N, C-alpha and C positions, 0 to 999 in steps of 0.2 A: 115303076117307082124309081126315082132318081137316087143316086148315092146319098145326096144330102138328106132326102126324106127318110131313107133307111137309117141313117145315123141318128136323125131326130127321134124316130120311133124307138131305136135301141136305147138312147139316153133316157127317154121317158119310161120305157119298160124296166130299166135298171134303177129307176128312182133317182137319177142324177140330174134331173132338170133344174132343181133349185140350185145345186152347186154350179151349174153352168151359168145360170142367171146371176149368181153372186159374182162370179169372175167377170162376166160381161159388164156388170154394174160398175165394178172397180175400173175396168178399162174405159168405160164411157165417161167416168169422172175426169180422168186425165185427158181424154180426147176432147172433151168439151171445154175444160178449164185451161188446158195448155200445159206444156211440160214444166213451165215455171212454178206451177202449183205443187210439184213434187217436193220442193224445198220447204213448203209450209204444211204439207200433209204428212202426219206422222203415223196415222193408222186409219184404216177403213174397215168397218165391220158391216156386213150385210146379212140380214136374217129376216125371213118372212115379210119381204117387201119394205123393210125399214133399213135405211142406210145411215150409219153413224160414222161421222167423219171427224177425226181429231186433227185440229189445226194448231200450229204453234203461235199464231198471232191472235190476240183477243180482238183487235180492230177488224181483222179479216173475218173472224167468227161473226161479229156483229153485222158486217157488210153482207156476208153470205146469208145470214138469217133474213134479211130484208128481201132477198131474191129467191127464197125457197121454192115457191110455186114455179117460177121460170126454170130453175135448175132441174126440178123434178121433170118438168115437161121436156126439157132438152135431153135428159138422160133417157126418158121413155122413147123419144124419137131416135136417139142413137142406138138404143137396144132393139128398137122395132117391136116393143111390147110395153105393157104398163105394169110390169113387176114391181118397180119402185113406186111406192105410194107416199112415203114419208122420208124426210131427211132431218137428222139432228146433228148440229155442230157442237163439238165439245172441245 
C-alpha cells in the first residue's frame, strides 16, 4: 500500500472524507474560474454535494446560472470525483 492510499484510508476511517471534498471543491472553483473570480466570490459553502457560491455581481450570477452544468462537470473533473452534484449562485 502506498502512502497516498494509506492516507486516504485513514481519512475515510476518521470520517473526514466529506471535509476533504468540501475543501477540494472550493479549490476547484478558483482553479477553474481563475484568480480574478476571487474579487467577485464572497463566500463558498459546500455541503452534501451542493455548492453555494455567493457572488457580488448580479450579472455574473445570471451568467453563471446559464452554465451550471458545464461548471459542475469541470469541478468534477478537477476533483476527479462526482461529489459536487448541484451549484447555487446567490
